[in-house]
N, C-alpha and C positions, 0 to 999 in steps of 0.2 A: 351581833347583839340580839335583836329580837328574833324569835322563832314563831312563825304564825302559819296556820293552815292545817290541812288534814294530817300530815305526817306528825304534827305536834299535838294532836287531839282536839283541834278546833273544828267547829261545824262551819267551815268556810273554805271554799276553793280560792285560795289566795293567789293573786297575780301581782307581781312587782309593778309598782307605779300606777296601779288601778285606783279608782276613786275609793274602793273599799279599804285600800291600804294607806290612804292619805292620813287617817287618824293615827295609824301606827307611826308614820313618819313624824307627825306632829309631836307625839309622845316621846319618840326617840330624841327628837331635837330639843325638847325640854330637858331631858336627862343630860344630853350632851352640853347644853348651856350651863347646867349646874356644875358639871365636871369642869368646863372651861373657866368658870368663876372660882373654882377651888372649893366649892360648897359641898363638903362631904355629907353633912346632915340633910341638906336640901335634896341632894342626889338620892340618898337612901330613902327619904320619904317618897320620892317619885317612884322608886323601884318597888316599894311596899304597896303602892296604890294598886288595888285590884289583886292583891296577893301575887304580884309580878306575873300577871296574865300574859305579858309579852315574852315571858320566859327568856329573859336577857342572860346570855352567858357572859361571864366576866364581870358581873356586877360586884361581887365580893372583892375580887382583886382590885378593881377600880376604886372602890371605897377605901380599901386598905392603902392604896397608892396615895390617895388624897390625904388620908390621916397621917401617913408616914412622911410624906415629902412636903406637904402644904405648898404646892406650887402657887405662885402669885398670878399666873395667867395661863390661859390655854386658848387654843383656836381649833376650830373644825377645819380640816383641810379638804375632806371629801366625805360625802354620805351616799350610800347606794342601797338598793334593795335588789335581791336576786332570787329567782325561782330555782330552788334546789330540786324540785320536781314540778309537774304541771299544777299541783294544788297546794304547794307549800313555799313559803318565802322566808329567807333570812335577811336581816339588815346588817350592814357593817359600815364602819367609819374609820377615817384616819384623823388623829388629833395630834397636836404638838403642844407641849407644855414647857414652861420655862419660868425664870424669875426676871423681874424687871418691869418697866413701865409699858412698853408697847407689845402687843400680841403680834405674832407673825401673821402675814397676810394669809387669807384662806378663802376657800369657796363658800360664800354665804356667811362666813363667820359663825360664831356661836354665842 
């Protein structure tokens, strides 16, 4: 999802899980929550914040997925940050979507 650090043109030596990346995780999780709620417009507004300075890959397909399928529920199964090199981080997540009343159990939920 997010691409942060020197490799991606940021003036930051990014380290996964560091206090400097806590804000990235918080913003990622806000976007994930909008996805899990099936809120395409809310998700897209969050992506547009700061001209997508998080450089989220997959934002357009995720928006299209929400618009095309209108899932009634989603859940975050796992979220991670990973150092792709010593000064750059990517974030990624696993989500599950479905229709019905109860969201599948997940790590931390969304």
